[in-house]
N, C-alpha and C positions, 0 to 999 in steps of 0.2 A: 504492500500499499506507500504509495504517493506521501510524503510530509506535509504538512500542512506549514506555508510558509507565513509566519508571526512578523507584521509590521511592527513600528513604534509609532503610536501615534500619537499627533498632543492635540489636545483638548483646550480652546477661551471658553471661558462659561458663560458668556457674554454677560445680559443686564442680569446683575444679582436678584432684583425686582420682578422680574419674571421667572420664564419656565425652564432657563437653563440649566439650573440644580437640578431639578427635576430629573429631567429625562437623561443627564447625564448619570446621577444615580440608580434609576429606572433599567436604564439600557445595560448595564454592568454589574447589573441583581443575579442577570443572567452568564453565571460562569463557563457555558458554552462560547461567547465571545473572546476567552481568555485564548484559545485555541487559537483564534488570527488576529489578536491585538497586543502591545504589551503596551498599556494607555498612559498616557502621562496629560492633569488638567493644571490648567494654570490660573489659580485662584488663595484657597486658603483654608489649609487642613482642617483648623479649628471649627471653622464656616460649614466645610462640607458635612464635618463627622456631625456636628449641631444638626444638621437639617436631616440629615438621613437617620437622625434619633427621632426629630419631633416627626417625620413622614413615616415610619418604620418598616425602613426602608433596607434589608441586608445586605449592604455590600463592601464588601472587604478594603478599607481604605489605608495607604500607608503611605506617612509625610516621607519626603526625600529633598535634599539638600540640592543637589545634582542629580542630573536628567540621567548619569550613568550610574547610578544607584538605586535604578527603576527596577521591580521585580518583575515578575510574567504572574499573572494570577493574583495581581491586585491593584486596584485602580489607585495610581499611584499619584501623588499628590505632590507640585511646587508651590511655596508661598509666593505668589507674583504679588499679594496685598501684605503691607509691613505686618496689620494685624485685620483680627477678624471683622467681615464685614457685619453687621447691624442689617437683615434685610428686614425691608417691608413691603411687601406682595404689593404688585400690582398699582404701587406708587412710581410717579415719574419723580428720579431726584437727578441732579447733579452729580453728587457721591458716587450712585450708581452707576451714572456714565461713565464715571474716574475709575472707579473697579472695573467696569468693561473693558477700558482701553487699556488699562494697566495689565492685566490678562491677555489682550489679544497683542498688544506689543511684546511681550514678553515670548508667546506662543510667536509670533514670528520672527523675533530674534535666535530662537529655537531653530528653527527651519530654514532661515537662512545659513544658519553656522551647520547644519548636515547633523543636530542634534534629535531630529526626530525626521520620519519620514514623509509625513506627509500631517495635514493639520485641517480638523474639523470642527468649525465656529458656531459655537451657542447663538443665540439671535439676540441683536442688541438693540436697545429703544435708539434709531433714527435722531432723535434729539438731545435725548440726556446726553449724548455721550459726546456732542458739538464741543470742542473747544481748540484752542491754540493748537494744540499737537494735533486733533483728529477734526480736521477743516471738510470734511468729506461725504456725500449723498452716501454710502453705506460702506460695506467691508470690501468689493468690489473693485472701488476706485483705491481705497487706502494699499490694499496688496500689490495694485499695478503700479505705484509708486514704489513700493519699498522695494519691489521686486524686477522694476524696470522693464517691463511687460505691456503687449498692449492686450485688454483684457477682452473673454467675449464673455457674457452672463449665460450659461447654455443650463436649462432645467431636463431635467434627467427621469424618466421613471420606466418601468417597466413597456416598453413596445412604443414608445414615447420620446423624443428628445427633441425642444424647444430654443433656440438661441437666438438672442436679442439683437439690433442692430443700434436700438438705442434703447438702455435700461432706465437708470432711474433721472429721466428727464421731464420736466411739466410737460404737458402735451401743447400748450404755445409755441411750447420748442421745437416741437419734437422735427414738423416736415423742412425746418431751415439747417436740422442735422442731416437730410437722407439725400445728401451728396452721391451721385454714382461712383465717387470715391474711397468713400464711406464706408456705402453699402459694401460693393468689390471686397477693400480692406478686411470685412465681416465674412463674407461667401469664404475667402481664402482662409481664415482663419478659421472659418467651421469645417472647412472639408478636411484640413491643416492636423485638427484635432479629433475627427472620426477617425482617421487612418492611424496617429502618433499615441492615441489616449483607446481607441475601441478596435482599433485593428481590422476596420473597414477599407479596402484596398479601395474603388473604385465607390463612394457614396454619392445616394443619390438625394439631391436634395433639392425641398420645397422651398420657394420663397413667396412670403406672402401681399397682396398690395397694399398699396398705400392709399388710395381712399377706399368708400364705399365701392362695392360691386367692381374691385380693381379700378375704376374709372367710369365704367359704361362706356368706353371707346368714349372718352375725354368732355362726355356729360355730365360726371361726377367728378372734375377735376382732370389734369391732363400730366399728374406725374407720374403715372402707371406708363402713359405712352412715351414721354420723353426722359424717363427716367429707366424706370427696372424693364422695359420691354427690349429696347436698346441692347443693355446690358446684360441680359438674358442669354439673347443673341449671341452676344461676343462668345462669353463659353461655351454656348451648346457648338457653335464654329469650332473652339480647342479642342472639341470632345469631353468638353464638362458634363457630369448628367446634373445638371440645373434646370428647374423648371419654375414657369410660374409668368404672371403675379398670379395669385390664383383670391379669388376673392374671400375674405376671411370668413367671412358670417355663418356660409355651409362647409368650409373647410374640414371641420372638427366634426360636426354632427355628421357628415354623411362617410365622417370614417376614412378619409382619403387620406390619414394622415399618414395608415398605415401600408401605404405603398410606395414611403420612404424612409430614410433612414433617421434623415433630420428636419425639420423646419424652421427657417428662419422669419420671424416677424418684424414687422416695422419700429413697434413699439410696444414696453413693459406688456399695459393692459391686453393689447391684443394678442399676444405671444401666452399670459400669465392666466388670465380669466380661465378660458378651456384649457392652458395645462392640470389647474388644480384642481377645476370641474371634474377631471376625468382621474385624475391620479393623489389627490389631496390626500397625506399622511403617509405615503407611498414614495411623493416625489424627494427628488434633491437639487441643491441648485451647485451648481459647477462650476467653478474662473477658472476655464481653457484662456489661453493663450500665454500661459504662466511656466515658467523652468520648474515651479514648486506646484504641488498638488492641495486643493482647497477644495474642501465640503461643507456646504452646510444642511441643516433639514431644510422642508422648502414655507416653513410659517415663519410668525415673528414672535414677539415677547409671550404673547396672548396675556396679557394683563387682567384681562377678565376671569381669567379661571387660575392665577400664580396664586400659587400655596394651600390650594384645597385638594391636591391630590389628584386631580383631573387628568392633565397633562400625559399622551402618549409616548412614549417616545419612540415610534416605529418609524416616521422619517428620518429621526436622528439615526437608527442602528441603519438605516438606508443610506444615510451619508459616509457613514465608518464605511461600510462595504464597499461604497460605491469609490473614494478615497481609497482604499486598497487596490481593487480590479486596476484603477487607471496605472495605480503607483506599480504595479508589476505587470501591465502589461507596458509603460514606458523603460522598465529594468529589460523587460525582453527583449522589444527592438530597440533598444543598446545594444543588448548582446548579437544581436542579429545584424545589424548596423555596420 
């Protein structure tokens, strides 16, 4: 029998007033996960110990001073906070945002220094975390700067992959950012990720339209005819399996996405509303285009249920296994290359 490959997975705890602590503790309550991961959580040992006791979650915790001390079979905790954090579940607080940033910063540094193999980030509260140190719309842009890469927000679930041309962009600024060069760059990033991270040698990509009904031949906007169709034609002339633009409203309901390896959406809600409707609780957010692997669950801090024991760890567990799969795929591709 082939031995299971275990990787060292770093975990940033997210906003401690949200459900991040709960889903981390619940996930590693299942001891089978330790066959696949040596987890290192960047937070504070006493905080997680107290919350595990409060929520009656029996997860084996180990306080470590450096990552080299991490032990298999334990949920290893690195103290990225100087003192235990007093959690106020469901509350938007600057102190919680600072704790989330400190955790993320420590995890990112460990990833940069190859002390961990991959990173899974629990949800942050995008307003609470804002500061002079963190002035970004979310994880994706922060990690893009940290690793000097060109990011692609890529949502993944079984049988469904959706990438975004624009992600955390206000709707009134979307169209100005949908240039042929930007869309082309995202198609290239998506193609590279499908080959490098998922082992698909000739991926087939569907491109969604910009306007309702993909413009209806110019009746509802001309951008699909002037930007998307000429661009897609150029890719097809080069032999690439890039198709569209498809009207977004019927594309998912008709299950047309099943005919493609990935879908490229123009903006956040165009891609994420159908993605979450089809896969909520099992989806994963992957930041493609970086030299390092980072994933996260497909949900937010869930303040409304934080601290009530109602959170499910299913998407977080999917994020762990997706990070592992992509990391190992890259290792294999590197060896073959």
